[in-house]
DONU-285863 format. One line per field, with one value per residue (C-alpha): x negated, y negated, z; residue number from 1. Coordinates in steps of 0.1 Angstrom, whole numbers. Each point is the difference from the previous one (the first is absolute). Layout:
residues N
xx: [X:...]
yy: [Y:...]
zz: [Z:...]
num: [NUM:...]
END
This chain:
residues 958
xx: [-1862:5:-2:30:18:-4:3:39:9:-12:16:33:-2:-6:30:19:-11:13:34:4:-10:19:31:9:19:-17:10:-4:-7:-31:-7:5:-27:7:38:1:4:10:38:30:10:23:14:13:13:0:10:36:30:25:-13:6:-38:20:8:-37:-7:22:-17:-38:-8:-24:9:-12:-25:-8:-35:-10:-9:-11:24:29:-9:-1:30:22:-13:9:32:8:-6:23:27:-1:11:-31:-28:-28:-17:-25:-2:-22:-19:-9:-22:23:-22:-10:27:16:27:15:18:15:3:22:18:33:14:28:39:25:24:29:-1:11:15:-5:21:17:35:6:-10:9:-28:14:-4:-36:-6:14:-24:-38:-25:-12:28:7:-22:-23:-37:-7:-27:-8:13:35:1:-12:25:32:-6:0:31:13:-5:9:37:0:-10:28:30:-19:-23:-28:-15:4:-33:-8:-27:-12:-4:-6:6:-29:-3:17:-33:18:25:-23:27:7:30:-4:20:3:6:16:3:31:-8:32:22:-9:29:6:-1:5:0:-11:10:-24:5:38:14:33:7:13:-20:24:7:-35:4:30:-15:-32:-1:-21:20:-9:11:27:31:14:-32:-29:-21:-34:-23:-11:-30:20:31:-27:-9:31:18:-29:16:38:-7:-14:23:26:-16:1:39:7:-23:-30:-17:-34:3:-30:-19:-25:-27:-15:32:13:-8:7:-16:1:2:12:34:-16:-36:2:14:-15:24:19:-10:21:-3:-1:10:-7:11:-11:23:-10:33:-7:28:33:11:34:11:5:8:-15:-7:-12:-18:-18:-34:-4:-31:-12:-24:-31:26:25:22:10:-31:25:32:10:-14:29:26:-24:-21:-27:15:33:12:-6:47:-2:-22:18:-9:12:21:17:-6:37:-6:-25:12:29:-24:-4:7:-8:24:4:26:-28:-19:-11:3:-30:-26:0:-32:17:31:-29:-20:31:9:-33:0:37:-13:-28:20:24:-29:-20:39:-8:-32:-20:-21:-23:20:-12:26:-24:11:-9:15:-2:8:21:3:36:-7:12:-34:-2:33:-9:-22:24:28:-17:-15:5:-27:-23:-27:8:28:-14:-6:39:9:-21:12:38:-11:-13:31:23:-22:-7:37:-10:38:8:-35:15:39:-20:-22:32:25:-28:-24:-16:-18:-16:-35:-2:-18:26:-15:8:-15:-3:-1:-21:8:-24:13:-33:3:19:-17:-4:-7:-38:-1:19:-19:13:-20:9:17:-20:27:23:-11:-3:26:27:-5:-5:33:20:-19:24:-25:-34:-37:2:41:8:-1:34:4:36:-10:-34:24:24:-31:-8:31:0:-34:12:31:-18:-8:-35:-11:5:-15:-7:-14:-1:-29:-18:-33:-15:-8:-24:15:23:33:-8:3:-3:29:-17:24:-11:20:-3:13:26:8:23:6:30:2:30:28:35:35:32:37:29:38:3:-36:-2:-31:-32:-37:-25:-38:-7:-39:-9:-29:11:-35:-12:-40:5:21:30:17:26:7:26:16:29:12:36:19:32:35:15:-30:-27:-24:-34:-12:-33:-8:-31:1:-26:7:-17:3:-30:-10:32:25:22:3:9:19:2:16:21:21:22:29:25:26:29:29:36:28:24:30:25:31:4:35:36:3:-30:7:-12:-16:-29:-26:-33:-34:-2:-35:-26:-33:-15:-35:-20:-35:-7:-30:-5:-22:2:-17:-4:-10:-10:3:-3:-8:27:19:4:22:-1:15:2:12:10:12:15:22:24:22:21:1:8:36:26:31:15:-16:19:10:-18:-32:3:7:-35:-17:16:-18:-40:-25:10:-24:-1:-21:-7:-12:-8:-6:-7:-17:-14:-11:-25:-14:-2:-32:-3:12:-5:11:17:7:11:6:26:2:26:7:24:1:29:1:16:6:11:21:-29:-24:15:11:35:0:10:-2:-14:-16:-7:-20:-13:-22:-5:-20:-12:-20:-2:-21:13:-27:-26:-6:-16:33:-7:-37:19:-25:-34:-14:-14:9:33:5:6:26:23:43:6:36:4:30:6:28:6:25:0:33:3:26:10:-8:2:-20:-14:-7:28:34:-1:32:-1:24:-22:-36:4:-21:-14:-7:3:-36:3:22:-12:11:1:-11:-28:-32:-7:24:26:-13:28:27:1:-2:36:11:36:7:-16:28:3:-14:-34:-4:-7:-28:8:-12:-8:-10:-14:-20:-17:-21:-14:-31:-14:-29:-19:-37:-7:-34:-1:-17:24:27:31:31:30:31:23:27:9:32:9:26:5:25:11:12:36:-10:-18:37:7:30:21:-19:4:37:-4:-20:27:30:-15:20:31:-12:-4:33:19:-19:10:34:11:-25:0:-9:-28:-15:2:-16:-26:-12:-4:-9:-21:7:-11:24:-30:10:-16:-19:17:26:-18:25:-17:-36:9:16:-18:6:-27:-25:-6:-27:13:-8:27:-6:-36:15:-10:33:-12:-36:-10:-24:-22:-26:-23:-36:-25:-39:-23:-31:-28:-25:-16:14:27:19:33:31:26:31:29:29:34:27:19:32:2:35:-1:10:-19:-14:-5:-8:-12:15:-2:17:27:-4:-42:-21:-22:-40:-17:-34:-18:-29:-25:-38:-13:7:33:20:20]
yy: [-1119:-34:-1:29:-27:-29:24:5:-30:-17:30:-9:-41:7:30:-33:-26:27:7:-43:-6:36:-8:36:20:24:28:-17:33:2:-39:-5:-25:-15:-13:2:-30:-24:-16:19:-20:21:33:18:35:27:34:-5:6:9:-18:-38:-19:-18:35:8:-31:7:34:-21:-25:-17:-36:-29:-25:29:8:36:22:37:6:-13:20:32:-11:-6:29:22:-15:2:39:8:-13:29:-22:5:27:-22:-39:-19:-33:-19:-35:-27:-33:-33:-24:1:26:29:11:35:24:30:31:24:36:1:35:6:-7:24:-7:31:27:35:30:31:29:-16:16:6:-36:-27:-23:-29:12:8:-30:-20:23:1:-29:-5:-23:-15:-31:9:12:35:13:37:-8:-6:31:21:-13:0:39:6:-22:20:33:-11:-6:34:13:-19:17:34:1:14:14:-35:-10:-36:-7:-40:-14:-28:-12:-23:-33:-26:-25:-31:-3:25:20:41:24:18:42:24:30:21:40:3:36:15:-9:26:11:10:36:-1:-31:20:-15:15:-15:-5:18:-24:-22:24:6:-5:-37:-9:13:-22:-33:8:-16:34:28:36:6:22:1:-32:-23:-1:-1:-21:-6:-38:-15:-27:16:24:-30:-16:34:3:-34:9:31:-15:-31:29:21:-34:-5:28:-12:18:-31:17:21:-4:23:15:-11:35:21:-29:3:10:24:9:40:24:8:38:-1:33:-22:-33:-13:-23:-22:-10:-19:8:-24:6:-21:3:-13:-10:-7:-8:-1:-18:-33:-12:-39:-13:-36:-38:-26:-36:-27:-32:-4:-26:-5:-32:-20:-24:-27:19:3:33:14:22:-16:-28:-31:-18:5:3:-35:-10:-8:18:14:41:3:-16:22:9:30:0:30:11:34:13:-12:23:21:7:3:32:34:23:-11:5:30:19:7:37:-1:11:-25:-12:-14:-21:-14:-13:-16:-15:-12:-16:-18:-13:-23:-10:-7:-21:-25:-1:-13:-31:3:13:27:-3:17:31:30:20:37:13:42:14:35:18:40:11:20:-2:-12:-27:-12:-2:-24:-27:10:0:-39:-3:24:-25:-16:-36:-23:-11:39:6:-31:12:36:-15:-19:32:19:-23:-8:36:16:26:2:10:22:18:5:16:24:11:5:10:26:10:-39:7:-6:-20:-33:-34:-27:-37:-29:-33:-30:-31:-27:-29:-29:-18:-26:-9:6:-18:10:-12:11:22:19:15:30:23:-23:0:-19:-16:-35:-6:-31:24:24:-28:-18:32:0:-13:-14:-18:-3:-15:9:24:34:14:37:-8:-21:20:29:-19:-13:33:9:-33:4:38:-11:-20:37:-9:26:35:-7:-30:5:-24:5:-21:-8:-20:-37:-24:-1:18:-22:6:26:9:13:22:9:31:5:30:-21:22:-14:-23:-4:20:12:24:11:17:-2:-8:12:-13:2:-34:-8:36:7:-17:1:-24:-8:-24:-15:-15:-11:-8:-10:-26:-1:9:-33:16:-20:29:-1:23:8:24:15:19:12:28:0:-24:-23:-18:-19:-17:-18:-17:-15:-16:-3:-22:15:-28:-34:-22:26:-12:27:-14:25:-10:21:-4:24:0:22:16:28:11:25:19:-9:22:-19:24:21:-11:17:11:11:-14:16:-15:23:33:-18:14:-30:-7:-20:-34:-13:-30:-10:-28:-12:-28:-19:-17:-13:-3:-19:11:-11:18:-4:21:-13:16:36:18:-29:-14:-24:-5:-20:5:-17:18:-16:24:3:25:14:28:20:33:-2:37:-2:5:-25:-30:-34:-14:18:-10:-33:3:15:-35:-18:9:-7:-13:-17:14:-22:20:-8:24:-9:30:13:35:18:30:21:34:18:9:-12:33:26:-19:17:-27:-36:-28:-9:-33:-26:-23:-24:-25:0:-35:5:-31:-28:-29:18:2:31:19:21:-12:17:10:31:14:32:13:30:19:33:20:28:24:31:28:24:16:38:3:-3:-25:19:38:4:-10:-9:-29:-2:8:-34:-16:18:-22:1:-32:-16:-29:-23:-29:-21:-27:-22:-27:-27:-18:-36:-18:-39:-27:-18:-37:-14:8:12:44:16:28:20:0:-1:15:-14:38:17:38:7:-12:17:33:37:31:34:21:9:-37:-7:24:35:24:-29:-13:-40:8:28:11:-4:-36:-30:-14:-30:15:16:-39:-6:-20:-37:18:38:11:34:25:24:24:30:28:6:33:0:29:-10:-39:-18:18:19:-5:17:-27:-1:-30:-17:-31:-24:-24:-31:-27:-32:-33:-35:-7:-27:22:12:-28:-1:27:20:-22:1:38:-4:-23:24:34:10:-13:21:32:-3:-6:31:26:-16:3:32:16:39:-10:-20:20:30:-29:-11:39:17:3:7:39:2:-6:-16:-40:-11:-35:-15:-17:-24:-10:6:-30:-22:-32:-9:25:-10:-38:-10:-1:15:18:21:6:31:39:5:-21:19:28:25:28:25:23:16:-1:-6:-30:11:-26:5:-37:-2:17:0:21:1:32:-1:16:-23:9:-26:-5:-23:-12:11:-24:33:0:38:2:-34:11:24:10:-13:30:-1:-7:20:12:-18:-21:6:-36:-3:-32:-8:-26:-18:-22:0:-34]
zz: [900:-3:-35:-6:19:-22:-31:11:11:-34:-16:17:-8:-32:-7:24:-28:-32:21:1:-32:-20:25:-8:23:28:18:38:19:-22:0:37:10:-33:9:38:23:-33:0:-20:-31:-9:5:-38:-4:-32:-9:24:-23:22:32:-1:9:30:14:-4:16:30:8:-2:25:-29:-8:-18:22:22:8:-15:23:5:24:-22:-28:16:17:-32:-18:26:5:-44:3:30:-17:-21:-34:-17:-8:-11:10:-7:16:-19:6:-28:6:3:3:42:4:-15:-14:9:-27:15:-28:9:-17:13:12:-23:8:0:-29:8:21:-10:20:-26:15:26:-1:37:17:-17:-21:21:35:-12:-13:33:20:-16:6:-38:-14:-31:-12:27:-4:-1:27:8:36:-13:-25:26:26:-28:-1:38:-2:-25:11:33:-15:-17:34:20:-26:0:-29:16:-31:-18:-19:-11:-28:-9:-33:-19:-38:-15:11:-24:-2:-4:29:23:9:1:1:27:1:32:-13:25:5:23:4:17:33:28:19:38:5:38:30:29:39:26:38:5:29:4:-32:-32:-28:-20:12:-7:-37:-5:8:-22:-35:-11:-6:-9:-32:-15:-20:11:15:-27:35:-24:25:3:23:11:11:22:19:1:16:22:15:-4:26:26:-1:0:32:16:-8:16:37:-8:7:-4:-29:-30:-23:2:-27:-2:-8:-20:-38:-39:-16:-34:-12:-27:-2:-7:4:-21:-31:5:-18:20:27:33:30:35:24:39:31:32:26:38:19:35:25:-8:17:10:2:34:-6:-12:24:-14:13:-15:13:24:7:10:-21:22:-3:19:-32:-12:-27:-21:-1:-30:3:-17:31:22:-2:32:28:-1:28:5:10:-39:-15:-35:-23:-36:6:32:10:-4:-38:-6:15:-21:-27:11:-17:31:22:41:-10:-18:35:-6:-44:-16:-3:-37:-5:-34:20:22:-20:-17:31:9:-42:6:31:-26:-27:25:7:-32:-15:23:-10:28:-22:25:27:19:11:23:8:32:3:28:10:21:5:6:34:34:14:-25:7:36:4:-12:16:33:-3:40:9:-19:27:-6:-12:-33:-9:8:-16:-28:-4:-1:-30:-16:13:-21:-30:-5:1:27:13:-36:-8:37:-15:-32:18:23:-33:-28:17:-36:3:31:-4:-33:-2:0:-17:14:-20:15:-24:5:-22:-10:-19:-3:-27:-32:-31:-28:-40:-5:-37:-29:-18:-29:-19:-29:-21:-35:-22:24:12:35:3:-11:25:28:-11:11:40:24:20:-9:18:34:8:28:-8:-5:-10:-7:-26:-11:-11:-17:-22:-8:-16:-14:-20:-7:-15:-29:-19:-2:23:6:40:24:27:28:26:31:12:26:-3:12:35:21:-10:-44:-21:-37:-21:-26:-30:-19:-36:-25:-31:-29:-33:-3:-42:-11:-34:-2:-27:14:-3:20:3:15:-4:-8:-17:-20:-9:-13:-1:12:-1:28:5:33:21:34:11:-30:1:39:7:11:-32:-16:-36:-18:-35:-6:-34:7:-35:3:-17:31:10:-19:29:-3:31:3:37:20:39:19:34:20:-24:11:25:23:9:-29:-29:-41:-25:-35:-23:-32:-18:-29:4:-17:10:-13:30:0:12:5:-19:-25:-1:-38:5:12:31:27:28:-24:-26:-25:11:-19:20:-21:4:-9:2:23:-10:26:0:28:22:39:23:41:31:30:39:26:35:36:-3:-23:-13:-39:-17:-37:-26:-38:-31:-28:-33:-28:-33:-6:-29:-6:-34:-18:21:-12:-13:33:21:16:-11:26:-12:-39:16:20:-36:-18:26:-13:25:31:29:34:27:31:33:30:33:26:34:12:23:1:27:-21:11:-36:-30:-19:15:33:36:23:-8:-12:-33:1:-33:0:-29:-19:-40:-10:-37:-24:21:5:-20:-32:-24:-5:27:39:30:28:12:36:1:38:5:28:2:33:-5:34:6:20:5:-22:-6:37:10:30:6:0:-27:3:-35:-6:-40:8:16:-40:-8:21:-6:-5:-7:-19:4:-24:-9:-33:-8:-24:6:-32:0:-24:2:-27:-28:13:-29:-28:-4:-6:-12:27:-23:-29:14:37:27:8:-34:-7:8:32:10:26:-4:19:-3:-10:8:8:26:10:-8:-12:-16:-36:-6:-15:19:3:35:-6:2:-41:12:8:-27:-19:23:35:19:30:12:32:7:25:-2:23:-8:23:-13:1:-10:-18:-9:14:-29:-24:6:20:8:5:16:-7:6:-24:3:-21:-8:-24:9:-26:5:-6:-23:-25:-11:-28:-22:-1:18:30:-6:3:30:18:-8:6:31:-23:-26:13:20:-29:-21:32:-2:-40:-8:40:-15:-23:18:32:-23:-14:41:13:-28:-34:-34:10:25:32:31:-2:34:-4:-22:-27:6:36:-11:-24:25:-2:32:12:-29:17:16:38:34:2:-33:14:16:-3:-26:-25:-7:-20:19:-14:18:-13:2:-28:1:-12:-14:-2:-29:-4:-39:2:31:3:18:-2:19:2:11:15:-2:36:6:33:19:31:22:32:6:-37:-21:-34:-21:-35:-30:-9:-37:-2:30:-25:11:-32:-13:2:-16:-2:-6:19:28:-12:34:7]
num: [1:2:3:4:5:6:7:8:9:10:11:12:13:14:15:16:17:18:19:20:21:22:23:24:25:26:27:28:29:30:31:32:33:34:35:36:37:38:39:40:41:42:43:44:45:46:47:48:49:50:51:52:53:54:55:56:57:58:59:60:61:62:63:64:65:66:67:68:69:70:71:72:73:74:75:76:77:78:79:80:81:82:83:84:85:86:87:88:89:90:91:92:93:94:95:96:97:98:99:100:101:102:103:104:105:106:107:108:109:110:111:112:113:114:115:116:117:118:119:120:121:122:123:124:125:126:127:128:129:130:131:132:133:134:135:136:137:138:139:140:141:142:143:144:145:146:147:148:149:150:151:152:153:154:155:156:157:158:159:160:161:162:163:164:165:166:167:168:169:170:171:172:173:174:175:176:177:178:179:180:181:182:183:184:185:186:187:188:189:190:191:192:193:194:195:196:197:198:199:200:201:202:203:204:205:206:207:208:209:210:211:212:213:214:215:216:217:218:219:220:221:222:223:224:225:226:227:228:229:230:231:232:233:234:235:236:237:238:239:240:241:242:243:244:245:246:247:248:249:250:251:252:253:254:255:256:257:258:259:260:261:262:263:264:265:266:267:268:269:270:271:272:273:274:275:276:277:278:279:280:281:282:283:284:285:286:287:288:289:290:291:292:293:294:295:296:297:298:299:300:301:302:303:304:305:306:307:308:309:310:311:312:313:314:315:316:317:318:319:320:321:322:323:324:325:326:327:328:329:330:331:332:333:334:335:336:337:338:339:340:341:342:343:344:345:346:347:348:349:350:351:352:353:354:355:356:357:358:359:360:361:362:363:364:365:366:367:368:369:370:371:372:373:374:375:376:377:378:379:380:381:382:383:384:385:386:387:388:389:390:391:392:393:394:395:396:397:398:399:400:401:402:403:404:405:406:407:408:409:410:411:412:413:414:415:416:417:418:419:420:421:422:423:424:425:426:427:428:429:430:431:432:433:434:435:436:437:438:439:440:441:442:443:444:445:446:447:448:449:450:451:452:453:454:455:456:457:458:459:460:461:462:463:464:465:466:467:468:469:470:471:472:473:474:475:476:477:478:479:480:481:482:483:484:485:486:487:488:489:490:491:492:493:494:495:496:497:498:499:500:501:502:503:504:505:506:507:508:509:510:511:512:513:514:515:516:517:518:519:520:521:522:523:524:525:526:527:528:529:530:531:532:533:534:535:536:537:538:539:540:541:542:543:544:545:546:547:548:549:550:551:552:553:554:555:556:557:558:559:560:561:562:563:564:565:566:567:568:569:570:571:572:573:574:575:576:577:578:579:580:581:582:583:584:585:586:587:588:589:590:591:592:593:594:595:596:597:598:599:600:601:602:603:604:605:606:607:608:609:610:611:612:613:614:615:616:617:618:619:620:621:622:623:624:625:626:627:628:629:630:631:632:633:634:635:636:637:638:639:640:641:642:643:644:645:646:647:648:649:650:651:652:653:654:655:656:657:658:659:660:661:662:663:664:665:666:667:668:669:670:671:672:673:674:675:676:677:678:679:680:681:682:683:684:685:686:687:688:689:690:691:692:693:694:695:696:697:698:699:700:701:702:703:704:705:706:707:708:709:710:711:712:713:714:715:716:717:718:719:720:721:722:723:724:725:726:727:728:729:730:731:732:733:734:735:736:737:738:739:740:741:742:743:744:745:746:747:748:749:750:751:752:753:754:755:756:757:758:759:760:761:762:763:764:765:766:767:768:769:770:771:772:773:774:775:776:777:778:779:780:781:782:783:784:785:786:787:788:789:790:791:792:793:794:795:796:797:798:799:800:801:802:803:804:805:806:807:808:809:810:811:812:813:814:815:816:817:818:819:820:821:822:823:824:825:826:827:828:829:830:831:832:833:834:835:836:837:838:839:840:841:842:843:844:845:846:847:848:849:850:851:852:853:854:855:856:857:858:859:860:861:862:863:864:865:866:867:868:869:870:871:872:873:874:875:876:877:878:879:880:881:882:883:884:885:886:887:888:889:890:891:892:893:894:895:896:897:898:899:900:901:902:903:904:905:906:907:908:909:910:911:912:913:914:915:916:917:918:919:920:921:922:923:924:925:926:927:928:929:930:931:932:933:934:935:936:937:938:939:940:941:942:943:944:945:946:947:948:949:950:951:952:953:954:955:956:957:958]
END
């Protein structure tokens, strides 16, 4: 035996000596005794392609300088296998002096390069890609594949495709990158319709009412009736909630009778499968409302202070008569939907839960997230014996018992119950619920950690900077809700959910932000149409979340017979991680301008006129800064230098335009400053909130250039939801809550005031301070629907543009499909005004002497003037005298002229079709005039009362 040990020891010695001499890598598992207890001198890796050596080392405990042990070797081998990155691992050792070098040889599992969903027609591949655990650039494991197939099948089951089948395939592995393309091949099968919905056990609640609140419908002529398992599960909850809202507080569904099953529609033919759905209801008794009582929990703690009252208003030592809650009882009672007058009504569990939640919401708005609203229910039977028990308190044995009885008599509204007992015999024997709310204010809640999940592309800082709070702040539900809206309004996510979890102690909580990202890059082609701008086609490329940083870059090319445009812009919304935005852009534009009509006959009143036009081209750059402050406020500043030139005039343009063409390229220098307030709930489809913008443009003057004016532009938008298609809860179907009837009120005005240059003398008659391109127009789809920018009912001065413009519109939108189609009823109003100093030369004398000229014409040519003022060339009665319409006194911007008699109005109806690439606006608009009559303020134009078809592509409103 000793000889054998000696031979074994000698063999190991020789092997160790050979290893030291040869210095070759050998497996540690078969040569552990040689290297165990030696010091690790170095750790190297071999065979890894997609996993970096540093990442592998992070999975291991081995480090240079450590002593190699059996436990360390076993733990690292286990950790590498558990990671799932490798399907083969060999840890080798090599003698290195007195120590050992470690070589980890791995064979990686292939990573996913692309995921294709073959045959996914009824479900969006993007929805599947978001939900499956197998992701691009991650390793493929059998577990992930199995789970992914299960997720896909569940999604199809939820959509009603119970016969769907999924197969997984991979293409050959790319040996250079160790990546592979994978495919999920889907046989969707067929949708299975609901043949019958059976409801059992309901004796009081109507079956039709229950079917009306369900998402599942029986298949028929109108309803497709496709069965979805997710809808079945939600309908179970809806049925119970509906029963509880009708006073059946104990209602539930029987597990034995509530189910669904697939059958052959015709068992003999076996050609079509259908689903039979069963709901078995246990109604229970119906309960009625008997009022609320509300009190604060004033339990005394060992220190003699109230244990559950807030500590901020009640520090230790506060006298009992000075104890102060956060909210007085009267304030809390005002929050309830149930009112004292509702005693005797059906006890609506839904309303009760809202009342309880409203108190929690009030406390959380002040940071008391841990406040408790504890309800205790007391049930009273409406019977003579039950009421008499409280009505004969004097028969109680002791004074304390009598006092308690009197307190319960008042608290439980016994006098009201007695009146109901006498007046409504049908309620006798029914159960009435009285709820005692006890409020424990507890501690303030502070935010300990903010944890963000689901953002694979978007950087954490992009999300955190939209939050109106930070770790350590007092919890405020108002700021939390507004922060959620701000993150959603970025447009990077299709879902933004906030959840709360307990923190490290009773005063702290953790906020979890769960996100579902959506594509932020845009490649779009389409067209636009406006009455003034005409038809154009465009191509636009953009990325709204560049590299997940929140930066935006866009490029747009637009071409049409009237307008040509090229622009590129870049925006950093948080410059240097501060709430300052930086925008840089450059543009080129060319536009054909129509400048009214010129008479080509001698008779100016009835003459033949021809439209004149010219082209205006420009090139420029812009740099802007914006700063967000408080919660919803922003101030912004932008400098825009540019060069413009007028070319290609037609033969009938005015001398002013010809002079502008002769001047060639002109410099324009513009500085914009403004402030904005935006509280809209959803900037993409607003249903409530304000959007206010006020900007001031300083053009020329100290900035140089040929144009010199100041322009003030106030914009106000307000959105109000009147109701949704549940019609104030009359129809109990949660899906209809998305169908909101929204009214938009919007006013947009521009006031331009001529100024003088500061560095040079400029002849205003030769080079106007307000040039043709700076004039404003009114009419068309862009501003006043149903009117044309050179409408015959306009003053002649409006047809060449004006310096100031006031616009108002209101749209009432009825959703047909809330994300796609709305029916719209609208009302528009608009007017334009001038500064009197715009009239120069001969025009100034004309304006100045207008009243005298009109008076002289009426005297010298009374018949002709009377006919001109009252009838058109076809003998139709005119609504207003052209001489009055063109009175310069009515066109000047003044408080007197900002009256309804100077506005033009229209109303109409139409459709808003929100196709992503091609948003369409189809309206029928009718011009109406202000009559000034109290009982009928608006009327039609006698010579033109038809509806005008207004067509637009793109949202180009003012």
